[in-house]
C-alpha positions in Angstrom: -14.9 2.3 7.9 -16.9 1.8 4.6 -17.6 -2.1 2.8 -17.9 -0.3 -0.8 -13.5 0.6 -0.7 -11.4 1.2 -3.4 -7.7 0.8 -4.6 -8.1 4.3 -4.9 -9.4 5.0 -1.1 -6.1 2.4 0.3 -3.3 2.8 -1.7 -0.2 4.5 -0.7 0.4 7.1 -3.1 4.4 8.3 -2.5 6.2 5.4 -4.1 10.5 5.6 -5.2 10.7 6.1 -8.8 13.7 6.0 -10.6 15.1 5.6 -13.9 15.9 2.5 -16.8 19.4 4.0 -16.6 20.0 4.0 -13.0 22.4 1.5 -11.6 21.8 -0.9 -9.1 23.7 -0.4 -6.2 22.4 3.3 -6.0 18.7 1.8 -6.6 19.7 -0.6 -3.5 21.1 2.5 -1.4 17.0 4.2 -2.2 15.2 1.5 -1.2 17.9 1.1 2.4 17.3 5.4 3.3 13.6 5.5 2.5 13.0 1.6 3.9 10.5 0.5 0.9 10.7 -2.6 -0.6 10.1 -1.7 -4.0 10.7 1.0 -6.6 8.2 2.0 -9.5 11.5 2.1 -13.2 9.5 4.6 -14.5 9.8 6.6 -18.0 8.1 10.5 -17.6 5.2 9.3 -15.3 4.4 5.6 -17.1 5.4 2.6 -15.2 8.3 0.3 -17.6 8.9 -1.5 -14.6 9.4 -2.7 -10.7 12.0 -4.3 -8.7 11.1 -5.7 -5.2 14.1 -5.4 -2.9 13.9 -9.5 -2.6 15.5 -9.4 -6.6 17.4 -5.9 -6.2 19.0 -7.9 -3.2 19.5 -11.2 -5.2 21.0 -9.4 -8.6 23.9 -7.4 -6.0 24.8 -11.1 -4.8 25.3 -12.7 -8.2 29.0 -12.1 -8.9 27.7 -11.7 -12.2 25.8 -9.2 -12.1 27.7 -5.9 -11.8 26.8 -3.1 -9.0 27.1 -0.6 -12.2 24.1 -2.5 -14.0 21.4 -0.4 -15.1 18.3 -1.2 -12.9 16.4 -2.2 -16.7 18.5 -5.6 -16.8 17.2 -6.5 -14.1 13.3 -5.0 -13.4 10.0 -7.2 -14.5 9.3 -5.6 -17.0 5.8 -4.7 -17.6 4.3 -4.6 -13.7 0.7 -5.5 -13.2 -1.8 -2.3 -12.7 -4.4 -1.8 -11.8 -7.0 1.0 -12.3 -7.6 3.2 -9.0 -11.2 2.9 -9.0 -11.2 -0.4 -9.1 -12.5 -2.3 -5.7 -10.4 -4.6 -3.6 -11.5 -8.1 -4.0 -9.8 -7.2 -8.1 -6.9 -5.9 -6.6 -6.3 -8.8 -4.1 -7.5 -11.1 -7.4 -4.9 -10.1 -9.2 -2.4 -10.0 -6.4 -2.9 -14.1 -6.3 -2.1 -14.2 -10.1 1.1 -12.4 -10.2 4.4 -13.0 -8.5 5.1 -9.8 -6.7 2.9 -8.4 -3.9 2.4 -4.9 -5.7 0.5 -3.7 -7.9 1.1 -0.1 -9.6 -2.1 1.6 -9.2 -2.9 4.2 -12.5 -4.8 7.3 -12.7 -5.6 9.2 -16.4 -2.5 6.9 -17.4 0.1 8.1 -14.9 1.6 5.9 -12.2 -1.2 6.6 -9.3 1.0 4.5 -5.9 1.2 1.7 -5.2 -0.7 -1.0 -3.3 1.3 -3.6 -1.2 -0.3 -6.8 0.2 -0.1 -5.4 3.7 -2.1 -2.4 2.5 -4.9 -4.8 1.1 -4.9 -6.3 4.5 -5.1 -4.1 6.7 -7.4 -2.3 4.7 -9.5 -5.4 4.1 -9.0 -6.9 8.3 -10.8 -3.7 9.3 -13.7 -4.5 7.6 -13.8 -7.8 9.0 -13.7 -6.1 12.4 -16.2 -3.1 11.0 -18.3 -6.1 9.7 -18.0 -8.4 13.0 -18.9 -5.1 15.1 -22.2 -4.4 13.1 -22.8 -7.9 13.4 -22.9 -8.3 17.4 -25.0 -5.3 17.3 -27.4 -6.4 15.0 -27.9 -9.3 17.3 -29.0 -7.4 19.7 -25.5 -8.6 21.7 -24.3 -6.0 25.6 -22.0 -4.1 23.9 -21.1 -1.5 27.5 -18.9 0.3 25.1 -22.0 0.6 22.1 -24.7 1.4 24.5 -22.8 4.8 25.4 -22.7 6.9 22.2 -26.4 7.0 19.6 -26.1 5.5 16.5 -24.7 8.8 14.8 -21.6 8.8 16.8 -20.6 4.4 16.1 -20.4 6.0 12.5 -18.2 8.7 13.3 -16.3 6.0 15.7 -15.6 3.2 13.6 -14.3 5.3 10.4 -11.7 5.8 13.2 -8.1 4.2 14.2 -5.2 4.9 16.3 -2.0 6.7 14.6 1.0 4.2 15.3 3.0 7.0 15.4 1.3 9.7 17.4 -1.2 7.4 18.7 -3.9 10.0 18.3 -7.0 8.4 17.3 -7.3 10.3 13.5 -9.7 9.3 10.8 -7.5 9.9 8.0 -4.8 7.7 8.4 -2.8 6.1 5.6 -0.3 3.0 5.4 3.7 4.7 5.6 6.5 2.4 5.5 4.3 -0.8 7.2 2.6 1.8 10.0 -0.9 3.2 9.5 0.1 6.8 10.0 -1.7 10.3 10.1 -1.7 13.5 7.8 0.5 15.5 10.4 2.8 12.8 11.3 3.5 12.0 7.5 4.4 15.4 7.3 7.3 15.0 9.2 
């Protein structure tokens, strides 16, 4: 895996969006059906707010909040955003400073995806594991697997991982509903 990853490299392009007038009960059904933890409240393709599963559950359990309440009344306005060109350190810093576990990704002024703490943790863990492997080989640590491959092959091998659904080794995995999935499994 590369050491110079940007938000674009690890973000999830698929996101759930609803309008400000959608009702809480409908949004709850959508989150459960899609097995998601956050929803974007959008006007066109511009994020107006964010509603996560904890906020939604609290709203639905509050006896003073009718289930047909518009999402706009319970959402977090002005959700935290970041450019897709930003580096992962900046994304981690923003997530640490705000009281949410998701960032909305903006490309060309429009909502382009979501970055979750899980996406970020997966990327950083992979980077650390890759860096740790490089450090060992740089120090001359004997590694039987590494001795079987030429340097070029190792470079290609380090960018691959196993799809959590089909179990194949692929280089184009992305986070989909909390799992690292290849393009073939995402389209199923």
